[in-house]
Backbone bond lengths (Angstrom), bond angles and torsions (degrees), N, CA, C in turn:
res aa  C-N    CA-C-N  psi(-1)  N-CA   C-N-CA  omega(-1)  CA-C   N-CA-C  phi
1 M - - - 1.296 - - 1.553 117.68 -
2 I 1.331 120.96 134.36 1.395 121.58 -175.83 1.512 105.50 -99.02
3 R 1.321 116.31 126.68 1.470 123.93 -175.52 1.563 110.31 -88.74
4 N 1.308 121.69 -28.49 1.428 120.96 -179.20 1.500 107.40 -89.46
5 K 1.398 110.08 121.64 1.473 117.93 -172.02 1.497 112.94 -62.94
6 K 1.274 117.41 -36.35 1.538 124.20 -179.60 1.495 112.96 -62.91
7 I 1.415 114.53 -39.88 1.437 118.71 -179.82 1.547 109.52 -76.24
8 A 1.344 120.82 -36.92 1.356 123.56 176.64 1.614 110.67 -63.19
9 Q 1.278 116.18 -37.52 1.419 120.87 -177.40 1.568 109.13 -65.48
10 V 1.305 116.04 -39.75 1.500 120.28 173.70 1.477 112.27 -60.20
11 F 1.301 118.48 -46.97 1.511 115.82 178.04 1.488 109.69 -73.69
12 N 1.202 127.32 -20.76 1.498 128.55 174.39 1.495 105.55 -70.04
13 D 1.318 111.26 -47.19 1.583 113.90 -175.22 1.703 108.74 -68.75
14 L 1.267 107.82 -34.36 1.537 110.72 -177.96 1.703 107.38 -65.21
15 D 1.301 112.69 -43.10 1.474 120.73 -179.07 1.538 104.61 -59.91
16 A 1.292 122.40 -54.54 1.418 131.24 -177.73 1.634 110.01 -51.76
17 Y 1.372 111.55 -45.68 1.381 120.52 -176.84 1.606 109.08 -65.54
18 R 1.367 112.81 -46.98 1.454 110.17 178.29 1.506 116.86 -67.82
19 E 1.271 116.69 -27.77 1.456 118.56 174.75 1.685 111.14 -67.80
20 F 1.329 110.99 -35.38 1.467 118.27 177.68 1.610 108.33 -62.73
21 C 1.380 111.06 -44.52 1.560 117.57 -172.99 1.641 101.30 -68.82
22 K 1.263 124.90 -39.34 1.378 120.96 -179.47 1.494 114.63 -69.76
23 E 1.239 116.80 -32.19 1.480 122.37 179.00 1.565 117.72 -79.66
24 F 1.340 111.30 -25.24 1.574 112.49 -178.36 1.544 107.02 -118.01
25 G 1.304 119.74 6.86 1.525 118.19 174.24 1.516 118.89 78.00
26 Y 1.292 115.72 26.20 1.573 120.80 178.44 1.513 108.54 -99.67
27 K 1.326 112.72 152.77 1.400 125.64 -176.32 1.566 104.02 -72.98
28 F 1.360 115.51 123.70 1.446 121.25 177.12 1.525 114.21 -89.03
29 D 1.289 115.80 124.63 1.522 116.80 174.08 1.432 108.02 -147.87
30 E 1.449 112.89 120.94 1.487 116.25 -173.52 1.529 113.67 -54.51
31 K 1.351 119.63 -37.09 1.431 118.94 -177.81 1.523 110.02 -59.96
32 D 1.243 126.40 -12.10 1.465 124.30 -177.36 1.445 111.90 -83.76
33 L 1.399 119.23 -11.31 1.342 121.32 -177.77 1.606 114.49 -55.53
34 Y 1.383 108.74 128.43 1.506 114.80 -176.46 1.487 118.90 74.25
35 R 1.427 113.96 9.75 1.443 114.94 172.51 1.448 112.91 -106.93
36 R 1.375 119.70 138.10 1.455 124.40 -173.53 1.398 115.12 -75.97
37 G 1.253 121.76 -39.52 1.491 123.18 -176.48 1.469 116.60 -82.11
38 T 1.306 116.52 28.84 1.434 122.24 -178.26 1.516 107.35 -134.86
39 P 1.324 117.76 -174.54 1.582 120.58 -176.41 1.588 101.79 -62.39
40 Y 1.191 121.29 -26.32 1.489 119.08 -177.71 1.505 110.82 -58.87
41 G 1.497 115.81 -36.46 1.314 116.07 175.52 1.508 116.98 -62.09
42 Q 1.259 115.97 -36.48 1.414 125.68 172.14 1.554 113.28 -58.53
43 Y 1.366 110.48 -40.56 1.553 113.17 176.98 1.408 111.10 -68.56
44 E 1.402 119.87 -28.85 1.444 116.83 178.49 1.457 112.62 -75.43
45 R 1.328 117.57 -30.02 1.390 125.20 175.45 1.626 111.67 -65.44
46 Q 1.308 111.95 -38.39 1.415 117.08 174.77 1.497 114.74 -64.52
47 K 1.352 111.57 -39.96 1.428 117.04 -179.90 1.644 114.06 -65.82
48 R 1.439 111.98 -27.36 1.474 113.84 172.28 1.544 113.83 -86.44
49 N 1.277 114.92 6.37 1.491 121.73 178.25 1.526 111.97 68.85
50 D 1.389 112.12 34.79 1.434 120.05 170.87 1.542 112.00 -90.26
51 P 1.257 121.36 153.13 1.400 117.96 -178.96 1.610 112.36 -65.98
52 V 1.338 111.22 142.38 1.531 121.39 -175.72 1.428 105.41 -130.13
53 L 1.331 117.14 135.99 1.442 122.31 172.55 1.433 113.66 -69.07
54 N 1.337 120.19 126.07 1.514 124.52 176.06 1.484 106.62 -97.66
55 H 1.413 109.77 111.52 1.479 119.28 -178.64 1.488 111.96 -64.64
56 W 1.281 120.13 -24.66 1.488 119.62 -171.29 1.638 101.64 -76.75
57 V 1.247 114.95 -44.87 1.504 117.22 177.25 1.611 112.63 -58.53
58 E 1.333 116.01 -48.10 1.457 120.61 178.51 1.423 111.00 -61.15
59 D 1.305 115.72 -42.12 1.587 114.58 177.21 1.588 112.61 -65.45
60 A 1.277 113.16 -38.06 1.448 114.04 173.85 1.526 114.66 -64.31
61 R 1.274 118.59 -34.21 1.522 118.34 172.70 1.444 109.25 -71.44
62 Y 1.279 122.48 -43.11 1.437 117.09 -179.03 1.355 115.99 -63.57
63 Y 1.394 117.86 -39.00 1.471 120.09 -178.26 1.534 111.33 -94.96
64 Q 1.233 110.83 5.88 1.541 121.18 172.87 1.583 109.26 50.71
65 R 1.291 111.44 52.83 1.464 115.70 172.39 1.482 108.50 -123.08
66 P 1.459 114.71 153.86 1.403 117.67 -179.72 1.531 111.15 -73.07
67 I 1.301 118.83 152.86 1.373 124.22 -179.48 1.610 110.16 -94.13
68 E 1.300 115.17 124.64 1.471 118.08 -175.66 1.655 104.10 -113.90
69 F 1.237 115.27 117.62 1.509 118.60 -178.69 1.529 106.19 -105.58
70 A 1.241 113.73 136.13 1.533 115.40 -174.94 1.532 107.41 -86.53
């Protein structure tokens, strides 16, 4: 258990960002945390309910394969 709230928030943000990258097909890199011009910027857009490009869907269109969700 992390007692420092600021440190705990960084790890929580990192976990949420990693989940976003897995869900939307972005490359996950820890050093991009809190940087706008990276996939983290897309994560922030998704948190504001702005449209975000889903790379899994775009790849399926590009390669013309059906999407299978588990």
